N, C-alpha and C positions, 0 to 999 in steps of 0.2 A: 480752305477748311471751314471758315465761317459760313460760306454759302452752303456747303454740304451739311453743316450742322443745322442751319435754319431750314434747309430743304427737308431734312429728316423730321424736324419738329412739325413742319407743315403737313407732311404725309401722315404723321401720327394723328394730328389734329383733324385732318379730313376723314381718316378712318373712324375715329371716335365719333365724329359728327354724324357720319353715315350710320354708324351702329345705333346711335340714340334717336336719330331722326327717321330712319327707314329700316326697321328690323327685318322686313322681308327681303331687303337687298343685302343684309349683312351676311347671310348664309353663304352666297357664292364667294364673298371675300374670305370668310373663315375657311372655306374649303380650299381656296387658292393658297392661303397661308399654310394649311396642312400639307399641300403638295410641295410648297417651297421648303418646309422644314422636314419633310419625310426622309430625304437622304441623310440629314443630320441625325435624325432619330435612329435610323438603321445603323449608321456608323457608331453612334454611342452604344447601341445594344450590342453590336459586334465587339466593340472595345471592352464592354463590361464582361462579356463571355470570356474573352481572352484573358482579362485580368483575373477572373474567377478561376479559370483553368490553371493559370500560372501560379496563383496562390495555393490552390488545392492540390496541385500535382505532387509536391513533396509529401503531403499528408497521405494522399492516395498511394503513393509509392511505398511509404513506410508501412501502411496497413497491409498492402499486398505482400510485401516482403515478410512481414511478421506472420501472415496467414500461410505463406508458402513454407516458412520454417516450421510452423506448427503441423502442417500436413506432412512434411518430410519426417518429422519426429514421430508422428502417428504411424506412418507407413513403416518406419524402422522398428517401432515397437511391435506392430502387427507381424512383420516378418520374423522377428525374434521369437514371438509367441508361437507362430506356425512351426518354426524350427524345433522349439522345445516340445511342442505337442507331437511332432513327427517322431522325435527321438523317443518320447514316452510310448508312442504307439508301437514302434519297432522293438523296443525293449520288452514291452508286454507280449508281443508276438513270439519273441525268442524264448522268454520265460515260460509262456504257455506251452510252447513246443517241448521245452525241457521237462516241464511238469507232466505233460502227457506221456512222454517217453518213460520218465521215472515211474509213473503209475503203471504203465503197461509192463515194465520190467520189475515191478515190486516183488514178484514171487521169486526173482533170481538174485537181485542185488539190493544192498542198502547203499544209498548214494549220499554224497555231500556236494551241494551246489556251490560253485565258486566262480568269481569273475576274474578275467585276465586284466592285470594292472601294469604289466611291463613285458618287454621283449628284449632278447639279447641280439642286437643287430650285428654283433661281431661274428656270429656263427650262422648267418643267413637264416634267422628265425629258428635256430636249433633249439632254443629254450624259451619258455614264457614263464612269467611270475604270476602266481595267484594270490588273492587277498585273504586266504585262510591258511592256517598252519596247525600246529599241535593242539592249540586251544580249541580248535573245531573238530579234532579227532583225526586229522590227516597225518599219515606216517610215510616213511620212505618206502619206495617201490610199489605204492598203490597205483593201480591202473586208472588212466584218465581217458574219457571219451566224450563224444557229443551224440545226439540222436542219429547223426549220419555215419559215424564210425569211430575207430580208434584214434586217439590223439597221441598218447605216449604214457610215460610213467613218472611218478614223483621221484626226483633225484636228490634234492635237498629240501629240508623243512626247518622252519623256525617257529617261534610262538604264534606269529600272526601272518606269516607268508610261507609260500612253498614254491619251489622251482620245478617245472615240468620239462623233461627231456623228450622232445618230439620225435616221432618215428622217422622224420626226414633228416635227423641229425646222424652223421656218420658213426657216432658212438653208440647208436641205438641198435638193438637186435631183438627181433620178435619171432618166436616160433609159430609158424603158420602152415596152412595147407590150402590147396586149390579145392574149392567147394565141390566142383563138378566131378573131378577125378580122384579126389582125396590124396593128391600127391603132396608130400610134405616139403618144406623148405624153410629158409630163414629170410625174413625181410629186414633189410638194413637201409640206412639213409644214404643219400648220394651227396658228396661234397658239391657245394655250389648252391644256387638259388633256384633250381629247376622246379622245386616243389614235388618231385617224384621220389619214389623209393624203388628198391630193387630186391627181387626174390632170387636168392642164390641157392646153389647146391641141388639143383634139379637134375635128376638122371637124364642122360642124353636121349633115352627112349620114352621119357615122360610125355603124357598127352597134355600139352599146354597150348592153348589157343587164345588169340586176342578176344577180349570181351569176357573172359572168365572171371569169377569172383574169388578173392582170397580172403580167408578168415583166420582168426587165431586158432591154433591147434589145442591149446589148453595145457601143453607140456611145460613144465616149470611151475613156479609158484607165484608169478607176477600177473600174467594176463589170463583171465578166464577163457574158456572155450567158446568159439562161435561168434566172437565180436567181429563185425565187418572191418576189413583193413583197406582194401582197394580193388581196382579192376585192372586186368592185364591189358596193356596197350602195345607192347612189343616183346618179341622173344629173340634172344641172342645166344649163339653157341660160344662157349668159352674156348680159349685158344688151345687148351689141352685136349679138348674133344670129349672128355669124359662126362662133363656136365654142361648144362645150359642155364641161362638166367632169364628172368622176365622183368620188364619194367612195369611198374604199377602207378596208377594215379590214385592217391588216397581218397577215400570217400569224404572224410572230414576236410573242410576248407581250413587248412592250418594257417593260412595267411590272414584270415579274418576272424580269428577266435575272439569271442567276447565273454561268453559264459560256457563253463564246462561242468561235467559230472565226474566226481572222483568216486571210484568204487571203494566204499569203506569195508564192506563185508559181502562175501558170496554166500547166499542162503542155501541151505541143504535142498 
């Protein structure tokens, strides 16, 4: 150990002597020392980078996670906003259509616009509840429709709500006629959830074809004349042979009602 120590001192002494006695010869020695210590410098630099990455990784992960949560929240807010705007757009389109129809029929009827706020699932959508009642001028047996066609009539009414009996309910009956042939009949609901109605009491020799249009006849005091009801999709002969019936698909989409028009008064 002593020899190694003295040898080290001797080497240092020689290098220092060379440095001070011959500067032009110190440059190669300096360069040689750089070459000797280069791997050590590279190793230290690599170790420093690893330590930095190890220390900064949790901070970077936290920042990334927080940024990800912020982006997710922003996306959720934007999606919610888009949904709300879409609902507003669709509602405006429906209300614009109702307004256009009510204006075009302003010379025939006086309307009350109402929104559907409930359905009776126990009778296969046989009734719906509206958000307006006697305080808005609605009375029992007023006719209800959409721009597409007949919906039904007011069955019960309270101060702020009313219940509509749909034409698809088996309890419903509407005096109608086939538009093309003027053949009269009664449209009634069919039990079940088919969404269809049936026109009964048609004479066996009546001219009834698929695709014909059925409208209200105006007989009675509930439904005004010429309101579209539905289109014939099938004809059946009754068992007795004296009459036949026709199945109709209503023009109004009764399973997707959101706003309706109640006929408050038929104008002269």
